[in-house]
N, CA and C of each residue as an Amber inpcrd file, in Angstrom:
protein
   171
   0.8610000  -1.2030000  -0.0200000   0.2830000  -0.1480000  -0.2150000
   0.7230000   1.6180000  -0.1940000   0.4420000   2.6630000   0.1860000
   0.7250000   3.8040000  -0.4210000   0.8030000   4.1320000   0.9030000
   1.9760000   5.1940000   1.1880000   2.2650000   5.9420000   2.7920000
   0.4600000   6.4530000   2.6690000  -0.2430000   7.1790000   3.8190000
  -0.8720000   7.8520000   4.3410000  -0.5410000   8.5320000   5.2840000
  -0.9780000   9.9130000   5.4270000  -1.2210000  10.4090000   6.7070000
  -2.8450000  11.1180000   7.0110000  -3.8100000  10.4340000   7.4840000
  -4.6730000  10.4850000   7.9130000  -5.8700000  10.9110000   6.8930000
  -5.5340000  10.1490000   5.3360000  -6.3080000  10.7210000   4.0120000
  -6.0810000  10.5090000   3.4370000  -4.3490000  11.7480000   3.7240000
  -3.5040000  11.7210000   2.0460000  -3.7910000  10.8020000   1.6850000
  -3.4740000  10.4010000   0.0300000  -3.7050000  12.0830000  -0.3930000
  -4.8750000  12.3500000  -0.8800000  -6.0310000  11.7820000  -0.4630000
  -7.7060000  12.0060000  -1.6150000  -7.5640000  13.5680000  -0.6420000
  -7.3430000  13.1340000   0.4900000  -8.1950000  15.1520000   1.3070000
  -6.7540000  15.1660000   2.0870000  -7.2790000  16.7660000   2.1860000
  -6.0690000  17.6650000   3.2760000  -6.0100000  17.4560000   4.3250000
  -5.3410000  17.2570000   4.8100000  -5.3030000  16.8800000   6.5900000
  -4.7490000  18.0460000   7.2330000  -5.1930000  18.0470000   8.4920000
  -4.3550000  19.3240000   9.3070000  -3.2310000  18.7150000   9.1450000
  -2.4280000  20.3980000   9.4950000  -0.8640000  20.0330000   9.9040000
  -0.2090000  19.5330000  10.4730000  -0.6440000  19.1470000  11.6570000
   0.0970000  18.5350000  12.4380000   0.2600000  16.8880000  12.3950000
  -1.2260000  16.7160000  11.3420000  -1.0800000  15.3130000  11.1900000
  -0.3210000  15.0700000   9.7510000  -0.0120000  16.2490000   9.0350000
   1.3220000  16.1500000   7.7250000   2.9660000  16.1940000   8.7470000
   2.6420000  16.8530000  10.0070000   3.9400000  17.1820000  10.2870000
   4.1260000  15.8730000  10.5810000   3.7400000  15.1480000  11.5280000
   3.8200000  13.9130000  12.2470000   4.3370000  13.1180000  11.1960000
   3.5670000  12.6030000  10.1510000   4.1310000  11.6980000   9.1960000
   5.1860000  12.1700000   8.3910000   5.5720000  13.1350000   8.2440000
   7.0290000  13.5630000   8.1470000   7.8940000  12.9950000   8.9080000
   7.6070000  13.5710000  10.0900000   8.7150000  12.8970000  11.4840000
   8.6400000  11.4310000  11.5950000   7.7710000  10.4410000  11.7360000
   7.4040000   9.2740000  11.2600000   7.7740000   8.2580000  10.0110000
   7.9210000   9.0150000   9.1540000   8.6810000   8.3740000   7.7700000
   8.8970000   9.3200000   6.7150000   9.9310000  10.1610000   7.2630000
  11.2110000  10.7580000   6.4570000  10.7950000  10.9450000   4.7930000
  10.6260000  11.5650000   4.4160000  10.9670000  12.0640000   2.8470000
   9.6280000  11.4810000   1.9850000   8.6770000  10.8800000   2.3560000
   7.4930000  10.1830000   1.7950000   6.5050000  11.2510000   1.5240000
   5.9930000  12.6960000   2.5130000   5.2520000  13.4400000   2.2880000
   5.6370000  14.7810000   1.5280000   6.0260000  15.4270000   0.4220000
   6.4900000  16.7070000   0.5840000   5.8520000  17.7300000   1.1310000
   4.1850000  17.3750000   1.2600000   3.8740000  18.6000000   2.1820000
   3.6930000  18.1770000   3.4890000   4.5010000  17.4070000   4.3240000
   4.8450000  17.2800000   5.7040000   5.8930000  17.4470000   5.3080000
   7.1380000  17.5080000   4.7580000   7.8980000  18.1040000   4.8830000
   7.9150000  19.8290000   4.8110000   7.4000000  20.0790000   4.3440000
   7.4790000  21.6850000   3.5400000   6.7750000  21.9350000   4.9000000
   5.9330000  21.8210000   5.6420000   5.0910000  22.2090000   7.0040000
   5.8590000  21.7950000   8.3540000   7.1040000  20.7970000   7.9320000
   8.0110000  20.6950000   9.4200000   8.7780000  22.1350000   9.1240000
   8.6280000  22.2940000   7.9640000  10.3850000  23.3110000   7.4030000
   9.4250000  24.8330000   7.8840000   8.1700000  25.0070000   7.6710000
   8.0770000  26.2690000   7.9700000   7.3410000  26.4610000   9.3440000
   7.3170000  25.6070000  10.0710000   7.2920000  25.2440000  11.6840000
   8.6550000  26.1530000  12.1910000   9.8800000  25.5620000  11.7360000
  10.7190000  25.7690000  12.6200000  11.3960000  25.1400000  13.3970000
  12.3560000  25.7480000  14.4080000  12.3270000  24.7150000  15.6030000
  11.9480000  25.4390000  16.8120000  11.1030000  25.2150000  16.4600000
   9.3140000  25.3790000  17.8600000  10.1450000  24.7120000  19.1020000
  10.8080000  23.7220000  19.2080000  11.2340000  22.8140000  20.0230000
  12.3190000  23.5180000  20.9460000  13.1350000  24.2610000  20.3190000
  14.0830000  25.0240000  20.5200000  14.6340000  25.9070000  22.2380000
  13.1300000  26.1730000  22.4320000  12.9260000  26.9640000  23.5680000
  12.6120000  26.4780000  24.6910000  12.6440000  24.9700000  24.6710000
  12.4010000  24.4790000  26.0460000  11.1560000  23.2850000  26.1010000
  10.6080000  22.4430000  26.9040000   9.2110000  21.9120000  26.7100000
   8.5240000  22.7900000  26.7950000   6.9340000  22.5000000  26.4950000
   6.0350000  23.0820000  26.5870000   4.9440000  23.0570000  28.1700000
   6.0740000  22.5630000  28.6970000   5.0090000  21.7270000  30.3590000
   6.1210000  21.3290000  31.2440000   6.1620000  21.9340000  32.5540000
   7.4330000  21.4620000  33.3200000   6.7800000  20.7960000  34.4220000
   7.0850000  20.2230000  35.0720000   6.5570000  19.0680000  35.8350000
   6.9910000  19.9770000  37.4770000   6.2680000  20.3030000  38.6580000
   6.3220000  20.7090000  39.3900000   7.3190000  19.8740000  40.0660000
   8.7210000  20.4000000  41.2520000   9.3470000  19.7820000  42.1520000
   7.9290000  18.3420000  43.2860000   8.6090000  17.4320000  43.1880000
   7.3520000  16.6740000  44.0990000   6.4880000  15.5840000  43.0010000
   6.0930000  16.2070000  42.0620000   5.3300000  15.4940000  41.0380000
   5.7400000  14.3770000  40.1840000   5.6280000  13.3270000  40.0090000
   5.9560000  12.2870000  39.1090000   5.0650000  13.0520000  37.6080000
   6.6580000  12.2100000  36.4740000   6.0000000  12.8840000  35.5480000
   5.4150000  12.0340000  34.7550000
């Protein structure tokens, strides 16, 4: 079968689905590659959630 990202190539999907597909199967989805490149290095500023002292992750 062909690679698919939540309905691709028959339907356009959310950017997060395209980016996830590119991360999971690099090079198989040009739209995912483009969306990932456009997002930039969003993770470089650190985690979006922090765990308070004494709490389990």
